[in-house]
C-alpha distance (Angstrom), angle and dihedral (degrees) to the residues before:
residue distance angle dihedral
M1 . . .
K2 3.82 . .
K3 3.77 134.2 .
V4 3.82 115.7 -110.5
K5 3.80 124.5 -144.7
I6 3.81 113.7 -140.6
T7 3.82 115.4 -163.5
V8 3.79 124.0 -173.4
I9 3.82 101.2 -131.2
R10 3.79 104.3 172.0
I11 3.79 139.9 0.0
A12 3.77 117.4 -158.7
C13 3.79 126.2 -166.1
Y14 3.79 123.4 -162.3
K15 3.79 102.3 -163.1
D16 3.79 93.1 176.0
L17 3.82 90.7 58.6
I18 3.80 92.0 43.5
K19 3.81 91.0 52.6
K20 3.78 93.4 46.5
Y21 3.83 101.7 41.0
E22 3.78 115.9 10.7
N23 3.79 127.8 87.5
L24 3.79 111.0 -130.4
I25 3.78 112.4 -86.8
E26 3.79 124.7 177.8
H27 3.80 102.1 -149.9
A28 3.80 116.3 28.4
C29 3.81 103.6 153.5
N30 3.79 136.5 2.7
M31 3.81 97.6 -169.4
K32 3.81 120.4 123.1
E33 3.79 126.6 -157.4
G34 3.80 109.9 -102.6
Q35 3.80 92.7 24.6
V36 3.81 112.8 141.1
F37 3.78 128.9 -152.5
I38 3.80 127.4 -177.4
A39 3.78 118.0 -145.3
N40 3.80 111.8 -152.3
G41 3.79 96.0 -139.8
T42 3.77 104.8 -57.1
Q43 3.81 96.1 -21.5
K44 3.82 114.3 120.8
P45 3.81 111.3 -116.8
E46 3.78 117.7 -115.8
N47 3.82 114.1 -89.0
F48 3.81 93.0 13.3
C49 3.80 115.5 142.6
D50 3.82 111.9 -98.9
S51 3.80 93.1 -144.2
A52 3.81 93.1 49.2
W53 3.81 89.4 47.4
E54 3.79 90.4 57.4
S55 3.81 89.6 53.1
I56 3.81 97.3 48.6
Y57 3.81 100.3 33.6
P58 3.85 99.1 89.6
F59 3.82 90.9 54.8
L60 3.81 93.6 40.4
E61 3.79 91.0 52.3
V62 3.80 91.5 54.6
L63 3.82 92.1 47.7
A64 3.81 93.8 46.3
N65 3.80 89.1 53.4
G66 3.82 93.1 52.9
G67 3.79 98.3 -97.1
G68 3.77 130.8 121.1
N69 3.79 138.9 126.3
F70 3.78 91.4 117.4
Y71 3.79 116.1 -164.1
D72 3.84 93.5 3.4
G73 3.78 100.6 -67.4
W74 3.80 103.2 -16.0
M75 3.81 93.5 143.4
K76 3.82 126.0 49.3
N77 3.80 87.5 -134.6
E78 3.81 104.7 50.7
H79 3.79 90.2 -156.0
S80 3.80 93.4 62.8
A81 3.80 140.7 66.3
M82 3.81 135.8 -164.6
I83 3.80 107.0 -140.6
S84 3.80 131.1 171.3
C85 3.76 127.8 -150.5
N86 3.77 118.3 -112.8
D87 3.81 97.7 -109.3
G88 3.81 103.9 123.1
F89 3.80 92.1 -166.1
R90 3.82 100.4 49.4
P91 3.82 109.9 9.4
V92 3.78 118.0 -169.9
S93 3.80 119.3 -149.4
F94 3.80 116.4 -145.4
L95 3.79 128.8 -166.4
L96 3.81 110.4 -146.1
E97 3.79 117.1 -161.7
T98 3.77 129.4 179.0
M99 3.80 110.7 -124.9
D100 3.82 125.1 -145.8
E101 3.80 88.3 -126.9
E102 3.79 118.3 99.6
A103 3.79 118.9 -124.5
E104 3.79 115.7 -105.4
F105 3.79 117.9 -129.9
């Protein structure tokens, strides 16, 4: 099983939707663009958002196990995926990339 690099590529914020539909919350997301996490195989990195993990996990699991080529050539690098979390108000886009390094268990 391989390690997988998770890079925060973009964070969007739809203030009009937040104003119209969301109840006020003080701390929605602590991700920063450019932030990098390393998943040790399919283990969630420390301080990684639980909700985002649920969104990316199916793709990360395939990559960690040596798979890829999602949707018949969707990504230029077949051992990667661009996945967003499921927050409709402030979605975060993550680039997942299989590393050459083996996971440590």
